C-alpha positions in Angstrom: -264.0 66.9 17.7 -260.8 65.5 16.0 -257.1 67.1 15.6 -254.8 64.2 17.2 -254.6 62.0 14.1 -254.7 64.6 11.7 -251.6 65.8 9.8 -249.9 68.5 11.2 -248.4 71.4 8.1 -244.9 72.5 7.6 -244.1 75.6 10.5 -243.8 77.8 7.8 -247.1 77.6 6.4 -248.1 76.9 10.5 -247.1 80.5 11.2 -248.4 81.8 7.9 -251.6 81.6 9.7 -250.2 83.6 12.9 -248.1 82.9 15.9 -246.7 84.3 19.3 -243.5 85.8 19.3 -241.3 82.7 21.8 -244.1 80.6 21.5 -243.3 77.3 19.4 -245.5 77.9 15.6 -247.0 74.5 15.2 -247.9 74.2 19.1 -249.8 77.7 18.9 -251.1 76.4 15.8 -253.0 73.1 17.3 -254.6 75.1 20.3 -255.6 78.8 18.8 -257.5 76.1 16.1 -258.5 74.1 18.8 -259.8 77.5 21.1 -261.3 79.2 17.4 -263.8 76.1 17.0 -265.2 76.2 20.7 -265.8 80.5 19.5 -267.8 79.3 17.2 -269.0 77.0 18.9 -270.6 79.0 21.2 -271.2 81.5 18.5 -274.1 79.2 17.0 -277.7 79.3 17.5 -279.0 77.9 20.4 -280.2 74.2 19.3 -277.8 74.3 16.3 -277.0 70.5 14.5 -274.2 69.8 12.1 -276.2 67.2 10.3 -276.1 68.1 6.9 -274.4 70.9 7.1 -272.9 73.2 4.2 -270.4 74.9 5.3 -266.8 77.0 3.9 -264.2 77.9 6.4 -263.3 81.6 4.3 -259.4 82.3 4.2 -258.5 78.8 6.0 -254.8 79.0 5.6 -253.4 75.4 6.2 -256.3 74.0 8.1 -255.8 75.5 12.0 -259.4 76.0 12.7 -261.1 73.3 10.0 -259.2 70.2 11.0 -260.8 70.3 14.4 -263.9 69.5 12.5 -264.0 66.3 11.5 -266.1 64.3 13.4 -268.6 66.9 12.1 -267.5 67.1 8.2 -269.3 63.2 8.1 -272.2 65.1 8.6 -271.7 67.2 6.1 -270.2 69.0 3.9 -267.4 71.7 5.0 -265.4 73.8 2.7 -261.8 75.7 2.9 -260.1 78.2 1.3 -257.7 80.4 1.1 -255.6 82.9 -1.3 -252.3 80.9 -0.8 -251.6 78.5 -2.6 -249.1 76.6 -0.8 -251.3 76.3 1.7 -254.6 74.8 -0.6 -252.1 72.8 -2.0 -250.7 71.1 1.2 -254.5 70.8 2.8 -255.8 68.8 -0.4 -252.9 65.9 -0.3 -253.4 66.1 3.6 -256.9 66.9 4.7 -259.1 66.1 1.8 -260.9 64.3 2.7 -263.1 64.6 5.1 -262.3 68.5 3.5 -262.8 69.9 0.2 -260.6 72.6 -0.7 -260.3 75.0 -3.3 -258.0 78.4 -3.9 -259.1 81.5 -4.0 -258.4 85.4 -5.5 -258.3 88.3 -4.4 -261.7 89.1 -5.5 -264.4 87.5 -5.6 -267.0 85.6 -7.2 -265.9 82.1 -5.3 -266.2 78.9 -7.3 -269.5 77.9 -5.4 -273.3 78.5 -6.3 -275.6 80.9 -4.7 -277.5 79.4 -1.8 -275.6 76.8 -1.2 -274.0 77.2 2.4 -275.4 77.1 6.1 -272.4 78.8 7.8 -269.8 80.8 7.0 -266.7 81.8 9.2 -264.3 84.1 8.4 -261.2 84.2 10.9 -258.9 86.7 11.4 -260.3 87.3 6.9 -262.0 90.6 7.4 -259.1 92.4 9.3 -256.9 92.7 6.4 -259.8 93.3 4.4 -259.0 97.2 3.5 -260.6 98.2 -0.3 -262.7 95.0 -1.9 -264.8 94.4 1.6 -268.0 95.2 1.0 -267.6 92.8 -2.4 -266.4 90.1 0.1 -269.2 90.9 2.4 -271.8 91.0 -1.0 -270.1 87.6 -1.7 -271.1 86.0 1.7 -274.7 87.1 1.2 -274.6 84.7 -2.2 -272.9 81.4 -0.3 -275.3 81.5 2.0 -279.2 80.1 1.9 -281.7 81.4 3.5 -281.1 82.4 7.2 -277.8 80.9 6.8 -275.0 82.3 9.9 -271.8 84.5 9.1 -269.4 84.4 12.2 -266.3 86.7 11.7 -263.6 87.9 13.4 -263.2 91.4 13.8 -260.1 93.9 15.1 -262.6 96.4 18.0 -261.2 97.6 21.3 -259.1 94.6 22.4 -256.8 95.3 19.4 -256.7 99.1 19.3 -255.1 100.3 21.7 -252.0 97.5 21.2 -251.7 97.9 17.6 -253.0 102.1 17.2 -251.6 103.3 20.6 -254.4 105.6 21.6 -257.2 105.1 23.3 -259.9 103.1 22.1 -263.3 105.3 21.5 -265.9 103.1 19.7 -267.9 106.3 18.6 -264.9 108.2 17.2 -264.0 104.7 15.3 -266.1 103.0 12.3 -263.4 101.5 9.4 -260.3 102.1 10.0 -257.5 101.3 8.3 -253.2 101.5 9.5 -250.4 100.1 7.3 -252.4 100.2 4.7 -248.8 100.1 2.3 -248.5 96.7 3.9 -251.3 94.7 1.7 -253.0 91.7 2.7 -251.0 92.9 6.3 -252.8 95.9 6.8 -254.8 96.3 10.0 -258.4 96.8 9.7 -260.1 98.0 12.9 -264.2 97.7 12.9 -266.7 99.3 15.8 -269.3 97.8 17.3 -271.8 100.3 16.3 -270.2 100.5 12.5 -270.9 96.5 11.7 -274.4 97.2 13.2 -274.7 99.7 10.3 -273.0 98.8 7.4 -273.0 94.7 7.8 -276.5 94.9 9.4 -277.9 96.3 6.1 -277.3 92.9 4.2 -277.3 90.9 7.8 -279.7 90.8 10.9 -276.6 91.4 14.3 -277.4 88.7 16.2 -274.7 89.0 19.1 -271.4 91.3 18.7 -269.4 89.4 21.1 -266.4 92.2 23.1 -263.7 90.8 25.1 -263.5 89.5 28.3 -262.0 92.8 30.8 -260.0 92.5 33.4 -261.3 93.9 37.0 -259.9 96.7 35.8 -262.0 97.3 33.3 -259.4 96.6 30.8 -260.6 94.7 28.0 -258.0 91.8 26.9 -256.1 91.8 23.5 -257.5 89.7 21.6 -260.5 89.8 18.4 -263.7 90.7 18.7 -266.7 88.7 17.0 -269.8 89.1 15.2 -272.3 86.8 14.2 -274.7 88.0 11.6 -277.6 85.4 9.7 -278.2 86.7 6.1 -281.0 89.2 4.7 -283.8 88.4 2.6 -282.6 91.7 1.0 -280.5 92.5 -2.7 -278.0 94.9 -2.3 -274.7 96.0 -3.7 -271.4 97.0 -2.1 -272.4 100.3 -2.8 -275.3 101.0 -0.6 -273.0 98.6 2.3 -270.8 101.4 2.0 -272.8 104.4 2.2 -272.5 107.1 4.9 -275.7 107.6 6.7 -276.4 111.4 6.9 -278.1 111.0 10.1 -275.7 109.2 12.0 -273.7 111.7 13.6 -270.6 108.8 14.3 -270.1 108.4 10.9 -268.3 111.7 10.6 -265.8 111.5 13.8 -265.3 107.8 12.2 -263.9 109.5 8.7 -261.7 112.1 11.1 -260.1 108.9 12.3 -259.9 106.9 9.2 -257.9 110.7 8.0 -255.6 110.2 10.9 -254.6 106.7 10.2 -254.3 107.3 6.7 -252.0 110.2 7.4 -250.6 108.3 9.8 -249.3 106.1 6.6 -248.4 108.5 4.3 -246.0 109.7 7.0 -244.6 106.7 7.3 -244.1 106.2 3.4 -242.9 109.8 2.5 -240.5 109.7 5.5 -238.4 106.5 3.4 -238.8 104.2 6.9 -241.2 101.0 4.7 -238.4 99.4 1.8 -239.2 98.4 -1.3 -242.8 99.1 -1.5 -244.1 99.8 -4.7 -244.1 103.5 -5.3 -247.7 103.8 -6.3 -249.1 103.3 -2.6 -248.4 106.8 -2.0 -250.4 108.0 -4.9 -253.6 105.3 -3.5 -253.1 106.7 0.3 -253.3 110.3 -1.2 -256.7 109.7 -3.0 -258.1 107.4 -0.3 -257.2 110.8 2.2 -258.5 113.2 -0.9 -261.5 111.3 -0.3 -261.9 111.5 3.1 -261.5 115.0 3.3 -264.7 115.1 0.9 -266.1 113.0 3.0 -265.8 115.0 6.1 -266.2 118.2 4.1 
């Protein structure tokens, strides 16, 4: 595990991958990167060895997590990719080698061969992908070798009430989006059952880790995590998105999504989001009509 000898990015790049009010961005960058490395190692299957492994940090930013795997990178091949040009430029100048980097687009594919990876992690990535999530999940499936592992963080019960402002009810949350108008900064929430139902069509779900709870049962305000193993199936994005007619929670989840879409439309309609693309309101209305048809 190496970090101290590696360069740190400028404060603006460190802050881009997240910070906490009142905390120095560089300190948070280091501490959170180390914490997430620990989470990843805890979630890996028993008997995991880094020897010869081919790894991708999907949405690596300025190397917050990847930098903590420098020792392991000497025993395998570690890639990082991100949509942010400035972050990847800094990574390539300061962290390569031992790591390798490339910039990706907003939609698949990535510039890696099929079945070329043993492990992908995506920290705070699917928490912001509203429209193309199924295409990206199919791309993760394409990239992983047989029995390859995907570890992803998601906004679950620990983040729902602090961000949405209402009580979390597992059976009424599926995949829901808030602040859709904010593009890559939108908040995308997932419930455990929904991930098992939809992502589980392409992957075996090995573990879903919820936030720890206080003595009075309140979940910690933090991300949840899911560990997936590639299934040998051929699926499309449409098949991942398909609503299960025999799953009653699908209807409740769509109704929750409908309520959040209305909330977003109210925010845009009231002009509380200055400078936003006016076509967003039309897109939100289209989402609203689609949700209504699905719940009718």
